[in-house]
TORKOL-4160 file (C-alpha; in steps of 0.2 Angstrom, whole numbers, padded with zeros to 4 digits, m for minus):
445
<pt num="1" X="0000" Y="0000" Z="0000"/>
<pt num="2" X="0005" Y="0018" Z="m0003"/>
<pt num="3" X="0011" Y="0026" Z="0013"/>
<pt num="4" X="m0001" Y="0040" Z="0012"/>
<pt num="5" X="m0015" Y="0028" Z="0010"/>
<pt num="6" X="m0009" Y="0018" Z="0025"/>
<pt num="7" X="m0009" Y="0034" Z="0036"/>
<pt num="8" X="m0026" Y="0039" Z="0029"/>
<pt num="9" X="m0035" Y="0023" Z="0032"/>
<pt num="10" X="m0027" Y="0021" Z="0050"/>
<pt num="11" X="m0031" Y="0039" Z="0054"/>
<pt num="12" X="m0049" Y="0038" Z="0047"/>
<pt num="13" X="m0054" Y="0022" Z="0055"/>
<pt num="14" X="m0044" Y="0019" Z="0071"/>
<pt num="15" X="m0045" Y="0025" Z="0089"/>
<pt num="16" X="m0028" Y="0031" Z="0096"/>
<pt num="17" X="m0024" Y="0029" Z="0114"/>
<pt num="18" X="m0023" Y="0043" Z="0127"/>
<pt num="19" X="m0026" Y="0058" Z="0117"/>
<pt num="20" X="m0039" Y="0068" Z="0108"/>
<pt num="21" X="m0044" Y="0059" Z="0091"/>
<pt num="22" X="m0043" Y="0074" Z="0080"/>
<pt num="23" X="m0027" Y="0080" Z="0073"/>
<pt num="24" X="m0018" Y="0063" Z="0073"/>
<pt num="25" X="m0006" Y="0061" Z="0059"/>
<pt num="26" X="0004" Y="0045" Z="0064"/>
<pt num="27" X="0021" Y="0041" Z="0057"/>
<pt num="28" X="0020" Y="0026" Z="0045"/>
<pt num="29" X="0033" Y="0014" Z="0052"/>
<pt num="30" X="0038" Y="0000" Z="0040"/>
<pt num="31" X="0052" Y="m0010" Z="0049"/>
<pt num="32" X="0062" Y="m0011" Z="0064"/>
<pt num="33" X="0079" Y="m0020" Z="0069"/>
<pt num="34" X="0090" Y="m0019" Z="0084"/>
<pt num="35" X="0089" Y="m0002" Z="0092"/>
<pt num="36" X="0082" Y="0006" Z="0076"/>
<pt num="37" X="0066" Y="0008" Z="0066"/>
<pt num="38" X="0062" Y="0015" Z="0049"/>
<pt num="39" X="0047" Y="0026" Z="0042"/>
<pt num="40" X="0040" Y="0024" Z="0025"/>
<pt num="41" X="0052" Y="0037" Z="0017"/>
<pt num="42" X="0066" Y="0026" Z="0023"/>
<pt num="43" X="0072" Y="0038" Z="0037"/>
<pt num="44" X="0080" Y="0029" Z="0051"/>
<pt num="45" X="0076" Y="0032" Z="0069"/>
<pt num="46" X="0085" Y="0027" Z="0086"/>
<pt num="47" X="0072" Y="0020" Z="0098"/>
<pt num="48" X="0077" Y="0029" Z="0113"/>
<pt num="49" X="0063" Y="0024" Z="0123"/>
<pt num="50" X="0060" Y="0006" Z="0117"/>
<pt num="51" X="0044" Y="0011" Z="0110"/>
<pt num="52" X="0033" Y="0011" Z="0126"/>
<pt num="53" X="0047" Y="0004" Z="0137"/>
<pt num="54" X="0044" Y="m0013" Z="0130"/>
<pt num="55" X="0057" Y="m0018" Z="0117"/>
<pt num="56" X="0070" Y="m0022" Z="0129"/>
<pt num="57" X="0078" Y="m0036" Z="0118"/>
<pt num="58" X="0078" Y="m0024" Z="0103"/>
<pt num="59" X="0067" Y="m0026" Z="0087"/>
<pt num="60" X="0066" Y="m0043" Z="0078"/>
<pt num="61" X="0077" Y="m0053" Z="0089"/>
<pt num="62" X="0081" Y="m0069" Z="0078"/>
<pt num="63" X="0079" Y="m0082" Z="0092"/>
<pt num="64" X="0062" Y="m0074" Z="0098"/>
<pt num="65" X="0056" Y="m0073" Z="0080"/>
<pt num="66" X="0060" Y="m0091" Z="0076"/>
<pt num="67" X="0051" Y="m0097" Z="0093"/>
<pt num="68" X="0035" Y="m0087" Z="0087"/>
<pt num="69" X="0036" Y="m0096" Z="0070"/>
<pt num="70" X="0040" Y="m0113" Z="0076"/>
<pt num="71" X="0026" Y="m0113" Z="0089"/>
<pt num="72" X="0014" Y="m0106" Z="0075"/>
<pt num="73" X="0018" Y="m0121" Z="0065"/>
<pt num="74" X="0017" Y="m0134" Z="0079"/>
<pt num="75" X="0003" Y="m0128" Z="0090"/>
<pt num="76" X="m0004" Y="m0111" Z="0087"/>
<pt num="77" X="m0019" Y="m0112" Z="0101"/>
<pt num="78" X="m0025" Y="m0122" Z="0114"/>
<pt num="79" X="m0039" Y="m0118" Z="0127"/>
<pt num="80" X="m0033" Y="m0113" Z="0144"/>
<pt num="81" X="m0038" Y="m0129" Z="0152"/>
<pt num="82" X="m0025" Y="m0139" Z="0143"/>
<pt num="83" X="m0007" Y="m0141" Z="0147"/>
<pt num="84" X="0006" Y="m0137" Z="0134"/>
<pt num="85" X="0025" Y="m0139" Z="0132"/>
<pt num="86" X="0028" Y="m0120" Z="0131"/>
<pt num="87" X="0017" Y="m0117" Z="0146"/>
<pt num="88" X="0028" Y="m0129" Z="0156"/>
<pt num="89" X="0044" Y="m0123" Z="0149"/>
<pt num="90" X="0040" Y="m0104" Z="0153"/>
<pt num="91" X="0033" Y="m0109" Z="0170"/>
<pt num="92" X="0050" Y="m0118" Z="0174"/>
<pt num="93" X="0060" Y="m0104" Z="0168"/>
<pt num="94" X="0051" Y="m0092" Z="0179"/>
<pt num="95" X="0054" Y="m0102" Z="0194"/>
<pt num="96" X="0072" Y="m0100" Z="0192"/>
<pt num="97" X="0072" Y="m0080" Z="0190"/>
<pt num="98" X="0057" Y="m0074" Z="0200"/>
<pt num="99" X="0059" Y="m0069" Z="0218"/>
<pt num="100" X="0058" Y="m0085" Z="0229"/>
<pt num="101" X="0040" Y="m0088" Z="0234"/>
<pt num="102" X="0032" Y="m0083" Z="0219"/>
<pt num="103" X="0028" Y="m0099" Z="0211"/>
<pt num="104" X="0010" Y="m0098" Z="0205"/>
<pt num="105" X="0006" Y="m0090" Z="0188"/>
<pt num="106" X="m0008" Y="m0083" Z="0178"/>
<pt num="107" X="m0004" Y="m0079" Z="0160"/>
<pt num="108" X="m0014" Y="m0065" Z="0150"/>
<pt num="109" X="m0009" Y="m0054" Z="0136"/>
<pt num="110" X="m0005" Y="m0037" Z="0144"/>
<pt num="111" X="0001" Y="m0027" Z="0159"/>
<pt num="112" X="m0017" Y="m0021" Z="0162"/>
<pt num="113" X="m0024" Y="m0039" Z="0162"/>
<pt num="114" X="m0010" Y="m0044" Z="0174"/>
<pt num="115" X="m0015" Y="m0031" Z="0186"/>
<pt num="116" X="m0034" Y="m0034" Z="0184"/>
<pt num="117" X="m0031" Y="m0052" Z="0189"/>
<pt num="118" X="m0020" Y="m0046" Z="0204"/>
<pt num="119" X="m0033" Y="m0035" Z="0211"/>
<pt num="120" X="m0047" Y="m0048" Z="0209"/>
<pt num="121" X="m0036" Y="m0062" Z="0217"/>
<pt num="122" X="m0031" Y="m0050" Z="0231"/>
<pt num="123" X="m0049" Y="m0045" Z="0235"/>
<pt num="124" X="m0055" Y="m0063" Z="0234"/>
<pt num="125" X="m0042" Y="m0071" Z="0244"/>
<pt num="126" X="m0043" Y="m0058" Z="0258"/>
<pt num="127" X="m0062" Y="m0055" Z="0257"/>
<pt num="128" X="m0058" Y="m0036" Z="0259"/>
<pt num="129" X="m0062" Y="m0022" Z="0248"/>
<pt num="130" X="m0050" Y="m0008" Z="0248"/>
<pt num="131" X="m0033" Y="m0005" Z="0239"/>
<pt num="132" X="m0020" Y="0007" Z="0243"/>
<pt num="133" X="m0012" Y="0015" Z="0228"/>
<pt num="134" X="m0001" Y="0030" Z="0225"/>
<pt num="135" X="m0005" Y="0046" Z="0215"/>
<pt num="136" X="0010" Y="0045" Z="0203"/>
<pt num="137" X="0005" Y="0029" Z="0196"/>
<pt num="138" X="m0002" Y="0020" Z="0181"/>
<pt num="139" X="m0008" Y="0002" Z="0182"/>
<pt num="140" X="m0019" Y="0000" Z="0166"/>
<pt num="141" X="m0035" Y="0004" Z="0157"/>
<pt num="142" X="m0048" Y="m0009" Z="0162"/>
<pt num="143" X="m0061" Y="m0005" Z="0176"/>
<pt num="144" X="m0051" Y="m0011" Z="0191"/>
<pt num="145" X="m0033" Y="m0006" Z="0185"/>
<pt num="146" X="m0039" Y="0012" Z="0180"/>
<pt num="147" X="m0048" Y="0014" Z="0197"/>
<pt num="148" X="m0031" Y="0011" Z="0206"/>
<pt num="149" X="m0022" Y="0023" Z="0193"/>
<pt num="150" X="m0017" Y="0038" Z="0202"/>
<pt num="151" X="m0013" Y="0050" Z="0188"/>
<pt num="152" X="m0025" Y="0060" Z="0178"/>
<pt num="153" X="m0029" Y="0046" Z="0165"/>
<pt num="154" X="m0042" Y="0039" Z="0177"/>
<pt num="155" X="m0051" Y="0056" Z="0179"/>
<pt num="156" X="m0062" Y="0056" Z="0163"/>
<pt num="157" X="m0069" Y="0038" Z="0166"/>
<pt num="158" X="m0070" Y="0037" Z="0185"/>
<pt num="159" X="m0087" Y="0045" Z="0187"/>
<pt num="160" X="m0094" Y="0033" Z="0174"/>
<pt num="161" X="m0085" Y="0017" Z="0177"/>
<pt num="162" X="m0076" Y="0014" Z="0193"/>
<pt num="163" X="m0072" Y="0000" Z="0204"/>
<pt num="164" X="m0075" Y="0007" Z="0222"/>
<pt num="165" X="m0062" Y="0005" Z="0236"/>
<pt num="166" X="m0046" Y="0014" Z="0230"/>
<pt num="167" X="m0037" Y="0025" Z="0243"/>
<pt num="168" X="m0022" Y="0035" Z="0238"/>
<pt num="169" X="m0006" Y="0037" Z="0247"/>
<pt num="170" X="0008" Y="0049" Z="0244"/>
<pt num="171" X="0023" Y="0046" Z="0233"/>
<pt num="172" X="0041" Y="0043" Z="0237"/>
<pt num="173" X="0046" Y="0058" Z="0226"/>
<pt num="174" X="0060" Y="0067" Z="0235"/>
<pt num="175" X="0061" Y="0081" Z="0221"/>
<pt num="176" X="0044" Y="0086" Z="0225"/>
<pt num="177" X="0041" Y="0078" Z="0242"/>
<pt num="178" X="0022" Y="0079" Z="0247"/>
<pt num="179" X="0027" Y="0083" Z="0264"/>
<pt num="180" X="0039" Y="0096" Z="0260"/>
<pt num="181" X="0053" Y="0087" Z="0270"/>
<pt num="182" X="0071" Y="0082" Z="0264"/>
<pt num="183" X="0079" Y="0065" Z="0264"/>
<pt num="184" X="0086" Y="0057" Z="0275"/>
<pt num="185" X="0079" Y="0069" Z="0290"/>
<pt num="186" X="0062" Y="0065" Z="0284"/>
<pt num="187" X="0063" Y="0048" Z="0291"/>
<pt num="188" X="0054" Y="0042" Z="0275"/>
<pt num="189" X="0037" Y="0049" Z="0281"/>
<pt num="190" X="0029" Y="0044" Z="0264"/>
<pt num="191" X="0031" Y="0026" Z="0270"/>
<pt num="192" X="0026" Y="0029" Z="0288"/>
<pt num="193" X="0010" Y="0038" Z="0282"/>
<pt num="194" X="0004" Y="0021" Z="0274"/>
<pt num="195" X="0005" Y="0013" Z="0292"/>
<pt num="196" X="m0007" Y="0025" Z="0299"/>
<pt num="197" X="m0018" Y="0025" Z="0283"/>
<pt num="198" X="m0021" Y="0007" Z="0283"/>
<pt num="199" X="m0025" Y="0007" Z="0301"/>
<pt num="200" X="m0038" Y="0021" Z="0299"/>
<pt num="201" X="m0045" Y="0014" Z="0283"/>
<pt num="202" X="m0049" Y="m0004" Z="0288"/>
<pt num="203" X="m0055" Y="m0016" Z="0275"/>
<pt num="204" X="m0039" Y="m0015" Z="0266"/>
<pt num="205" X="m0035" Y="m0030" Z="0254"/>
<pt num="206" X="m0019" Y="m0024" Z="0246"/>
<pt num="207" X="m0007" Y="m0011" Z="0242"/>
<pt num="208" X="m0001" Y="m0009" Z="0224"/>
<pt num="209" X="0016" Y="0000" Z="0219"/>
<pt num="210" X="0027" Y="0001" Z="0205"/>
<pt num="211" X="0044" Y="m0002" Z="0213"/>
<pt num="212" X="0051" Y="0011" Z="0201"/>
<pt num="213" X="0037" Y="0023" Z="0195"/>
<pt num="214" X="0036" Y="0021" Z="0176"/>
<pt num="215" X="0027" Y="0034" Z="0164"/>
<pt num="216" X="0024" Y="0046" Z="0178"/>
<pt num="217" X="0042" Y="0051" Z="0180"/>
<pt num="218" X="0054" Y="0036" Z="0183"/>
<pt num="219" X="0054" Y="0039" Z="0202"/>
<pt num="220" X="0066" Y="0028" Z="0211"/>
<pt num="221" X="0062" Y="0027" Z="0229"/>
<pt num="222" X="0075" Y="0030" Z="0243"/>
<pt num="223" X="0083" Y="0013" Z="0249"/>
<pt num="224" X="0072" Y="0012" Z="0265"/>
<pt num="225" X="0055" Y="0014" Z="0257"/>
<pt num="226" X="0050" Y="m0002" Z="0249"/>
<pt num="227" X="0057" Y="m0013" Z="0263"/>
<pt num="228" X="0047" Y="m0002" Z="0275"/>
<pt num="229" X="0031" Y="m0004" Z="0265"/>
<pt num="230" X="0034" Y="m0023" Z="0265"/>
<pt num="231" X="0035" Y="m0022" Z="0284"/>
<pt num="232" X="0020" Y="m0012" Z="0285"/>
<pt num="233" X="0009" Y="m0022" Z="0274"/>
<pt num="234" X="0014" Y="m0038" Z="0283"/>
<pt num="235" X="0010" Y="m0030" Z="0300"/>
<pt num="236" X="m0008" Y="m0026" Z="0294"/>
<pt num="237" X="m0010" Y="m0043" Z="0285"/>
<pt num="238" X="m0012" Y="m0033" Z="0269"/>
<pt num="239" X="m0006" Y="m0041" Z="0253"/>
<pt num="240" X="0008" Y="m0032" Z="0243"/>
<pt num="241" X="0007" Y="m0031" Z="0224"/>
<pt num="242" X="0022" Y="m0024" Z="0214"/>
<pt num="243" X="0018" Y="m0019" Z="0197"/>
<pt num="244" X="0034" Y="m0023" Z="0186"/>
<pt num="245" X="0026" Y="m0020" Z="0169"/>
<pt num="246" X="0040" Y="m0008" Z="0165"/>
<pt num="247" X="0053" Y="m0011" Z="0178"/>
<pt num="248" X="0057" Y="m0029" Z="0176"/>
<pt num="249" X="0067" Y="m0039" Z="0163"/>
<pt num="250" X="0083" Y="m0030" Z="0166"/>
<pt num="251" X="0077" Y="m0013" Z="0163"/>
<pt num="252" X="0084" Y="m0007" Z="0180"/>
<pt num="253" X="0099" Y="m0019" Z="0180"/>
<pt num="254" X="0090" Y="m0033" Z="0189"/>
<pt num="255" X="0077" Y="m0046" Z="0183"/>
<pt num="256" X="0065" Y="m0038" Z="0194"/>
<pt num="257" X="0066" Y="m0021" Z="0202"/>
<pt num="258" X="0061" Y="m0028" Z="0220"/>
<pt num="259" X="0078" Y="m0037" Z="0219"/>
<pt num="260" X="0086" Y="m0020" Z="0222"/>
<pt num="261" X="0078" Y="m0020" Z="0239"/>
<pt num="262" X="0077" Y="m0039" Z="0243"/>
<pt num="263" X="0058" Y="m0037" Z="0244"/>
<pt num="264" X="0047" Y="m0051" Z="0239"/>
<pt num="265" X="0029" Y="m0046" Z="0237"/>
<pt num="266" X="0014" Y="m0057" Z="0238"/>
<pt num="267" X="0009" Y="m0054" Z="0219"/>
<pt num="268" X="0021" Y="m0047" Z="0205"/>
<pt num="269" X="0014" Y="m0042" Z="0189"/>
<pt num="270" X="0023" Y="m0039" Z="0173"/>
<pt num="271" X="0022" Y="m0038" Z="0153"/>
<pt num="272" X="0031" Y="m0029" Z="0140"/>
<pt num="273" X="0049" Y="m0036" Z="0142"/>
<pt num="274" X="0044" Y="m0053" Z="0146"/>
<pt num="275" X="0044" Y="m0057" Z="0127"/>
<pt num="276" X="0053" Y="m0041" Z="0122"/>
<pt num="277" X="0037" Y="m0035" Z="0116"/>
<pt num="278" X="0038" Y="m0047" Z="0101"/>
<pt num="279" X="0021" Y="m0053" Z="0105"/>
<pt num="280" X="0008" Y="m0049" Z="0119"/>
<pt num="281" X="0011" Y="m0058" Z="0136"/>
<pt num="282" X="0006" Y="m0053" Z="0154"/>
<pt num="283" X="0010" Y="m0062" Z="0169"/>
<pt num="284" X="0002" Y="m0062" Z="0187"/>
<pt num="285" X="0014" Y="m0072" Z="0199"/>
<pt num="286" X="0007" Y="m0076" Z="0216"/>
<pt num="287" X="0013" Y="m0086" Z="0231"/>
<pt num="288" X="0007" Y="m0104" Z="0233"/>
<pt num="289" X="m0003" Y="m0098" Z="0249"/>
<pt num="290" X="m0014" Y="m0087" Z="0238"/>
<pt num="291" X="m0016" Y="m0100" Z="0225"/>
<pt num="292" X="m0022" Y="m0112" Z="0239"/>
<pt num="293" X="m0036" Y="m0100" Z="0244"/>
<pt num="294" X="m0044" Y="m0106" Z="0228"/>
<pt num="295" X="m0040" Y="m0124" Z="0229"/>
<pt num="296" X="m0057" Y="m0129" Z="0235"/>
<pt num="297" X="m0066" Y="m0113" Z="0230"/>
<pt num="298" X="m0071" Y="m0106" Z="0213"/>
<pt num="299" X="m0058" Y="m0095" Z="0204"/>
<pt num="300" X="m0069" Y="m0083" Z="0194"/>
<pt num="301" X="m0057" Y="m0076" Z="0181"/>
<pt num="302" X="m0051" Y="m0081" Z="0164"/>
<pt num="303" X="m0047" Y="m0076" Z="0146"/>
<pt num="304" X="m0049" Y="m0085" Z="0129"/>
<pt num="305" X="m0030" Y="m0081" Z="0126"/>
<pt num="306" X="m0025" Y="m0086" Z="0144"/>
<pt num="307" X="m0009" Y="m0096" Z="0143"/>
<pt num="308" X="m0009" Y="m0094" Z="0123"/>
<pt num="309" X="0005" Y="m0106" Z="0117"/>
<pt num="310" X="0011" Y="m0093" Z="0103"/>
<pt num="311" X="0014" Y="m0080" Z="0118"/>
<pt num="312" X="0023" Y="m0092" Z="0129"/>
<pt num="313" X="0035" Y="m0100" Z="0118"/>
<pt num="314" X="0044" Y="m0083" Z="0114"/>
<pt num="315" X="0044" Y="m0080" Z="0133"/>
<pt num="316" X="0056" Y="m0095" Z="0134"/>
<pt num="317" X="0067" Y="m0088" Z="0121"/>
<pt num="318" X="0067" Y="m0071" Z="0128"/>
<pt num="319" X="0073" Y="m0077" Z="0145"/>
<pt num="320" X="0086" Y="m0087" Z="0136"/>
<pt num="321" X="0092" Y="m0071" Z="0126"/>
<pt num="322" X="0093" Y="m0060" Z="0142"/>
<pt num="323" X="0104" Y="m0074" Z="0149"/>
<pt num="324" X="0114" Y="m0077" Z="0133"/>
<pt num="325" X="0118" Y="m0058" Z="0130"/>
<pt num="326" X="0121" Y="m0054" Z="0148"/>
<pt num="327" X="0108" Y="m0040" Z="0147"/>
<pt num="328" X="0105" Y="m0039" Z="0166"/>
<pt num="329" X="0123" Y="m0034" Z="0170"/>
<pt num="330" X="0124" Y="m0024" Z="0153"/>
<pt num="331" X="0109" Y="m0013" Z="0159"/>
<pt num="332" X="0117" Y="m0010" Z="0176"/>
<pt num="333" X="0134" Y="m0004" Z="0168"/>
<pt num="334" X="0126" Y="0006" Z="0154"/>
<pt num="335" X="0114" Y="0013" Z="0166"/>
<pt num="336" X="0128" Y="0021" Z="0177"/>
<pt num="337" X="0135" Y="0028" Z="0161"/>
<pt num="338" X="0119" Y="0035" Z="0156"/>
<pt num="339" X="0115" Y="0043" Z="0172"/>
<pt num="340" X="0133" Y="0051" Z="0172"/>
<pt num="341" X="0131" Y="0058" Z="0155"/>
<pt num="342" X="0113" Y="0064" Z="0159"/>
<pt num="343" X="0120" Y="0074" Z="0174"/>
<pt num="344" X="0134" Y="0082" Z="0164"/>
<pt num="345" X="0120" Y="0087" Z="0151"/>
<pt num="346" X="0109" Y="0094" Z="0166"/>
<pt num="347" X="0124" Y="0106" Z="0171"/>
<pt num="348" X="0122" Y="0117" Z="0155"/>
<pt num="349" X="0103" Y="0117" Z="0153"/>
<pt num="350" X="0093" Y="0128" Z="0164"/>
<pt num="351" X="0077" Y="0119" Z="0160"/>
<pt num="352" X="0083" Y="0103" Z="0168"/>
<pt num="353" X="0076" Y="0102" Z="0185"/>
<pt num="354" X="0081" Y="0084" Z="0190"/>
<pt num="355" X="0089" Y="0069" Z="0182"/>
<pt num="356" X="0085" Y="0052" Z="0189"/>
<pt num="357" X="0085" Y="0034" Z="0185"/>
<pt num="358" X="0091" Y="0016" Z="0188"/>
<pt num="359" X="0098" Y="0005" Z="0175"/>
<pt num="360" X="0093" Y="0009" Z="0157"/>
<pt num="361" X="0078" Y="0018" Z="0164"/>
<pt num="362" X="0080" Y="0037" Z="0166"/>
<pt num="363" X="0070" Y="0053" Z="0167"/>
<pt num="364" X="0074" Y="0071" Z="0163"/>
<pt num="365" X="0062" Y="0082" Z="0172"/>
<pt num="366" X="0059" Y="0099" Z="0163"/>
<pt num="367" X="0055" Y="0115" Z="0173"/>
<pt num="368" X="0052" Y="0133" Z="0169"/>
<pt num="369" X="0061" Y="0138" Z="0184"/>
<pt num="370" X="0074" Y="0128" Z="0193"/>
<pt num="371" X="0072" Y="0138" Z="0209"/>
<pt num="372" X="0054" Y="0136" Z="0212"/>
<pt num="373" X="0053" Y="0119" Z="0202"/>
<pt num="374" X="0038" Y="0126" Z="0192"/>
<pt num="375" X="0034" Y="0114" Z="0177"/>
<pt num="376" X="0031" Y="0121" Z="0160"/>
<pt num="377" X="0014" Y="0112" Z="0158"/>
<pt num="378" X="0001" Y="0103" Z="0169"/>
<pt num="379" X="m0009" Y="0087" Z="0168"/>
<pt num="380" X="m0025" Y="0097" Z="0163"/>
<pt num="381" X="m0015" Y="0105" Z="0148"/>
<pt num="382" X="m0011" Y="0088" Z="0142"/>
<pt num="383" X="m0029" Y="0082" Z="0143"/>
<pt num="384" X="m0035" Y="0098" Z="0134"/>
<pt num="385" X="m0023" Y="0094" Z="0120"/>
<pt num="386" X="m0012" Y="0109" Z="0122"/>
<pt num="387" X="0005" Y="0109" Z="0114"/>
<pt num="388" X="0017" Y="0105" Z="0128"/>
<pt num="389" X="0035" Y="0110" Z="0129"/>
<pt num="390" X="0041" Y="0092" Z="0132"/>
<pt num="391" X="0033" Y="0088" Z="0115"/>
<pt num="392" X="0042" Y="0102" Z="0107"/>
<pt num="393" X="0058" Y="0094" Z="0114"/>
<pt num="394" X="0054" Y="0077" Z="0108"/>
<pt num="395" X="0048" Y="0084" Z="0091"/>
<pt num="396" X="0066" Y="0091" Z="0089"/>
<pt num="397" X="0074" Y="0075" Z="0092"/>
<pt num="398" X="0063" Y="0066" Z="0080"/>
<pt num="399" X="0069" Y="0078" Z="0067"/>
<pt num="400" X="0086" Y="0072" Z="0070"/>
<pt num="401" X="0081" Y="0053" Z="0069"/>
<pt num="402" X="0079" Y="0049" Z="0089"/>
<pt num="403" X="0062" Y="0044" Z="0096"/>
<pt num="404" X="0060" Y="0048" Z="0114"/>
<pt num="405" X="0044" Y="0048" Z="0125"/>
<pt num="406" X="0039" Y="0064" Z="0133"/>
<pt num="407" X="0026" Y="0064" Z="0146"/>
<pt num="408" X="0018" Y="0081" Z="0153"/>
<pt num="409" X="0035" Y="0087" Z="0161"/>
<pt num="410" X="0048" Y="0074" Z="0158"/>
<pt num="411" X="0057" Y="0064" Z="0145"/>
<pt num="412" X="0059" Y="0045" Z="0147"/>
<pt num="413" X="0076" Y="0038" Z="0142"/>
<pt num="414" X="0075" Y="0020" Z="0141"/>
<pt num="415" X="0083" Y="0012" Z="0125"/>
<pt num="416" X="0084" Y="m0007" Z="0122"/>
<pt num="417" X="0096" Y="m0016" Z="0133"/>
<pt num="418" X="0106" Y="m0021" Z="0118"/>
<pt num="419" X="0109" Y="m0003" Z="0114"/>
<pt num="420" X="0128" Y="0000" Z="0109"/>
<pt num="421" X="0138" Y="0014" Z="0117"/>
<pt num="422" X="0139" Y="0024" Z="0100"/>
<pt num="423" X="0120" Y="0023" Z="0099"/>
<pt num="424" X="0118" Y="0029" Z="0116"/>
<pt num="425" X="0130" Y="0043" Z="0114"/>
<pt num="426" X="0122" Y="0048" Z="0098"/>
<pt num="427" X="0104" Y="0049" Z="0107"/>
<pt num="428" X="0112" Y="0059" Z="0121"/>
<pt num="429" X="0120" Y="0071" Z="0109"/>
<pt num="430" X="0103" Y="0074" Z="0100"/>
<pt num="431" X="0095" Y="0076" Z="0117"/>
<pt num="432" X="0108" Y="0089" Z="0122"/>
<pt num="433" X="0104" Y="0099" Z="0107"/>
<pt num="434" X="0085" Y="0097" Z="0108"/>
<pt num="435" X="0085" Y="0104" Z="0126"/>
<pt num="436" X="0089" Y="0122" Z="0119"/>
<pt num="437" X="0071" Y="0122" Z="0115"/>
<pt num="438" X="0066" Y="0121" Z="0133"/>
<pt num="439" X="0080" Y="0132" Z="0139"/>
<pt num="440" X="0073" Y="0146" Z="0127"/>
<pt num="441" X="0057" Y="0145" Z="0136"/>
<pt num="442" X="0064" Y="0144" Z="0154"/>
<pt num="443" X="0065" Y="0158" Z="0166"/>
<pt num="444" X="0083" Y="0166" Z="0167"/>
<pt num="445" X="0094" Y="0156" Z="0179"/>
């Protein structure tokens, strides 16, 4: 098909996520390989955000592609009630890499579905209603998962379609501390607040957290935070759900982000990097104790595509590739280099308020005024479709052939884990030049 026809048909017949539908003129992408992709005109782009922080293995990994093709020829579908070899092989592989104690698995096709299952399991297993979440969080688009999403995307729908029972806790966001305190003299008040909150609320089934906040700023907690949350939830017999849809699979220099703090949740959810985004797969991993709650009682959940063999076989191949290419260690080392370079860039850009991250997962937060930390734009302006400064910066990067996600007031730097050092340097050089757009709009230093 002609590229203009492709764009016209898609634009005129499709919904596009999380934006106003008018004025959408999507880039026509034709192919991708490694850390790069190409548009219909043949222009090359460096994928500096792994699309949606998903293509951890890069594009078109030969081993994963081969696993998909072979499985399609052998067994392309089986009902969830059947056992298959890829289901057994992936389950066995997960037992080797997940935090010990997470040994019962529910397979779906997205992070949203993984969280929906986790919330249902938590409420059913405890017989309680409420879930503690945090304001700077995104957990999915279905009824329960959007209800525990703290950021603005829940607002347009929550008065029409909401699962009741969510209460929101403050974030461990030191740059903009919700208590106006400073670490470490704060004594991690954001964690201690949850202790009193659970006690006051009552009827709390679980707390759900992104160990490293994803879309809403790549916020890395202070070292004491997650262990203290684990201690508090155990104290109140409340389940801990960790949403690792973005932060797992080597993205932060560990198989799973919780490993950085030696924390084992009761439920862990993930997706995206589990197959390197070559095919949709979501995972809800729980303890055997939770699974036992349903041994003699009905489990009211399921999907047609649950444990789909075509999604599970590439999951096995992906794990083997993470291991063969030593990508967990590579992410750790490249992440140190990335943060050091970003901090150098920060020094000569007055529009950069903070640089933060872990592994190959980093954020550059843009501010109009460094002293007051005033952002250029707000959530309301994003929802209203206003042109945002961060989008002007990403637009400048796209002109130079570097794709980077910008979200309200920050950039997300998260290239595929296979990224080479020259590719990383190139992306950072383009970012350095593009930040002049924001500098010109920022208040004088």
